[in-house]
C-alpha positions in Angstrom: 319.0 103.1 177.5 321.7 103.7 180.2 325.6 104.9 180.2 327.5 107.9 181.7 328.2 111.4 180.4 330.7 114.3 181.4 330.3 117.7 181.3 333.0 120.3 181.7 331.9 123.4 183.9 334.7 126.1 184.5 337.6 123.8 183.7 336.3 121.4 186.2 334.7 118.3 184.3 331.9 116.4 186.1 330.8 112.8 185.3 326.7 112.4 185.6 324.8 108.6 185.2 322.3 109.3 182.7 319.1 107.1 181.5 316.5 107.3 179.7 312.6 107.4 181.3 310.3 105.8 179.9 307.4 107.2 182.6 308.6 110.8 181.6 309.7 109.5 178.2 312.6 111.5 179.1 316.4 111.6 179.7 317.9 111.8 183.2 321.1 113.1 184.8 322.3 112.0 188.5 325.5 114.1 189.1 327.9 111.4 190.4 330.8 114.0 191.0 334.0 115.3 189.5 335.0 112.9 186.3 338.5 112.2 187.4 337.4 111.2 191.1 337.5 106.9 192.0 334.6 107.5 194.2 332.8 109.2 191.0 333.3 106.5 188.8 332.5 104.0 191.6 329.1 105.5 192.1 328.3 105.9 188.1 328.7 102.0 188.2 326.4 101.4 190.7 324.0 103.3 189.5 324.1 101.3 186.0 324.0 98.2 187.6 321.1 99.4 189.8 319.5 100.3 186.5 320.1 97.5 184.2 318.7 95.1 187.2 315.2 97.4 187.1 315.2 96.9 183.6 316.0 93.5 183.4 312.8 92.6 185.8 310.5 94.6 183.7 311.8 92.7 181.1 311.5 89.7 182.9 307.7 89.9 183.7 307.2 91.4 179.8 308.4 88.0 178.9 306.3 86.1 181.2 303.3 87.7 180.1 304.0 87.3 176.6 304.6 83.3 176.4 302.0 83.3 178.8 299.0 84.7 176.6 301.2 82.6 173.5 300.3 79.4 175.5 296.3 80.3 176.1 296.0 81.4 172.1 297.8 78.4 171.3 295.1 76.2 173.3 292.6 78.1 171.8 294.0 77.0 168.4 294.1 73.4 169.3 290.7 72.7 170.7 288.7 74.7 168.1 
């Protein structure tokens, strides 16, 4: 789960990048700046892109592990 959130504080709206951290099992927020600032939006998008790439790498590794285990089990089934 990744995305952005805004918070209004003393009349100003701030932008945060949010994601779920599976290690701590909690939602994390990273401050990006004022919500109407182009650099804040760019920072949030960069953070989101990086987090999604990180998740993709973990998922790819997990898929490879599962497929390897399935191949081993298939060989055992065929030879027995």
